[in-house]
N, C-alpha and C positions, 0 to 999 in steps of 0.2 A: 441717709435718706430723710430721717426725721430731725426736726429742730426741737431738741428737748428744752423744756422750760424748768427753771428751778422751782416754781410753785408746785405744791402738791395739789392733787385734785380735790383735797378736802378744803382748800382755800375757796373753792367755788361754792362752798356752803357757808355763807356769812354767819358769824356769831356761834358756830358750832364747835365745841371743844371735843377733841378726839377721845373717844371712849370705846374701846374695843369690845367691851362686854355689855354695851347699852342694850341692844335688842335681846341678847341671850338672858339677861337679868329680868327684863321687863316681860317677856312673853314665852320664855323657854327658847332654847336653842332652835332657830327656824331652819338652820342649814346643818343637818348632821348627815352622818354616813348612811342612815336609812334612806333619807331623801335622795341622796346622790345615787344610791343603788337603784332606787325606783326609776329615776330618770334614765339611767344607763340601761335598765331592762326594757324601757319603753322605746329606746332608740339604739338598737344593737349595732347599727351601721356608723354611728357617730363615734369618732375617734375618742377613746377614754381620756387621752391627754387633753384634748380640746374641751370635753365636758368638764373635766376637773378644773381647768383654767377658768372657764366660764363661771363655774360654781364658786371658786375662790373669789373672783372679782365681785360677784353679786353679794356674797357674804360680807366682804370687806366694806363694800358700799353701804349696806344696810347697817352694819355695826358702827358706821361712821355718820349716820344721820340721814341717809337716803331712805325714803319711804319704802317699806317692805313691798316688793312687787308681787302681783298675783301670777304674773307670767313673765317668761324669759325666753327671748329669741337668741339662738346661737347660729352664727354663720361661719363656716369654715372655709376661708378662702385659700387654704392649701390644697383643696380639691378642684379639679378642672370644672369649667362652667357647664359642661354636659352632664354633670352629676347633680342630683338633688343635694344641696349643701346648706340648706336652712331649716332648722328645726325650731318649733315654737312649743314650749312646755307650759303646762299648768302646774304651778309650784304647789298650790293647795292640794291638788290631787296627786301629784307626782306622776303625771301622765303626759303623753305626747299628743298635741292638738293638730299639729300640721308639720309636713315635711315637703319641701318643694325647691324648685330652682330659684336662683337669685344671681342677678348680674353684677359684674364688677366694672370699674371705669376702663374706658377705652385705652388709656395710657398706663393702665396697670398690667396689661398683658393681653394676649389674644385668648387662646383656650385656657391657659392657666394664668392667674394673677401672681406677680412677683415683685411689683413696685407699688409703694403706697405713700400717700402725702397728706399733709394738712394744709397745703398751700392752695389758696383761691386761684382758679383757672388752670390747675394741674390736670384736671379730668382724670385723676387717680382716686381709688378708693382709700378709705382710712381704716385703720384697725383700732381695737380697744373697746372700751365700755361706753355705751351711749344711753341716754334716757330718752325714750319716746314720749313726746308731748302731744301737741294738739293736731287733730285731723283738719283737713281743709280740702276745698275743690280748687284746683289750678289747671294749668295747661295740660297736665297729664291725667286729670280727673281726680278721683278720690285719693288723697295722698296723706302722709304722716310726716310731721317735722321731727327731726332728731337733734338732740344737744349732746355733744361730745363732752365727757367728764374727765378726759385726760389731757392736761395742758401740754401743748407742743405736739401731741399726737392726733388728737381729733377735735380739740375744743373750738375749732373754726367751722364746725359742721353746719351751724345755722347760717353763718355769714356766707358759706360757700354753697348754700341751698342744697345740701346733702339730705335727701328725704327718701322715704320709701314710697315708690309710685308703681302703678302698673304700666307694662310696656308690651306691645305686640311681639317684640323681638325676644321675649322671655317665654318660651313655650316648648313642649316636646316637638312640635312641627319644625321649629328652627333647628333643634338638634338633629332631627332626621334629615333636613336639607343641607345643614352646613357643618355638622359635626360639633357644633357649640351653639350657645345662645348668643344674641347680640350683646353689645356693651353700652354702658351709660356714660355720663359725664362725671361719674363718681358715685352716683346713687346706687344703693342696693335695690335695683328695680326687680319687681316680681311679675309673675304671669297675671294678666288681667282677670283670669278666672278665679284667682285667689286673693286679689288685692283687698276686697272689702273684709274678708275674714282676717287678713293679716292686720290691717289698720284697726279694725274693731277689737281684736285681741290685745293689741300693744298700746293703743292710745291711752292718754291720761296717766302717764308716768310709769309704764312697764320698762324693763331693761332689755337692751340689745347688745350682744357681745359678738364682735367680729374678730376672727382669729387668723393669724398667719404666724409661722414660726421665725419671726424676726428676733434674733437673740438680744439685741440691745433692749427692745422693748420688754421681752420676757424677763430680763434681769433687773430692769429699772422701774417698771410699772408699780406705782404704789398700791394699786388694786391687786396686783398678782403676787406682791411681796409684803402683805399686811403683817405677816408674822415675823418679819425680819426686824430686829431691833433698830438697825440703822434707818429702815424706812419708817418705822413707828416714830422714831425720834424726829426725823425730817418732817413727817406729817404733823406731828404734835407742835413743833416749832412754827410751822406755817399757819396752823389753826390759831395758835396763841397771837400771832402777828396780825390776823385778820378778824379777830373777835371783837 
């Protein structure tokens, strides 16, 4: 399903030399077991494996030069759309800020998502680690642009106009009427009642992690395999070649 790219995500950070201990040495380890335990306690219905993957990816990104986020959104696309499957965490406080519904692309599935793409016009969602950047007002109102950090997996998000926006079809009323929420063209659309809170909490460089148990991605993502010698060597080679 995915077109994998030989570039490491770290090649998206020009001039950055790979240094796994950068943040830990500069500020003390920001992502330790105690923070993970706090996040887990604040979101008991979030699958621990999903939270662990999001935690690993975020820690890897920070240790490789991505600015330390204050907040992290986790979206679990392995859950059906009639479930609240988006969590936004305050990483400084180790607390949950928001939990709510979130849509997947219309060609990713109906009630459950099972197909994902990085291809423009696919109308499918993408998985992996994203950086949330600028807010703007567009055809859907107040919205948030996303940049995918994983080559071949989600790095065409901006080109595809994959953004977080509000939608009438994302609401408990839709679940009551249809047994699911509506679907987007690939955007992680949210309830209009929470869009301002979502955008304001994530804009300006916070991280968004979308999960699905795609085995190829789980085994090859540089962010999820930061401690693997093979992945570190691969990332190091790519960083050296783009510095």
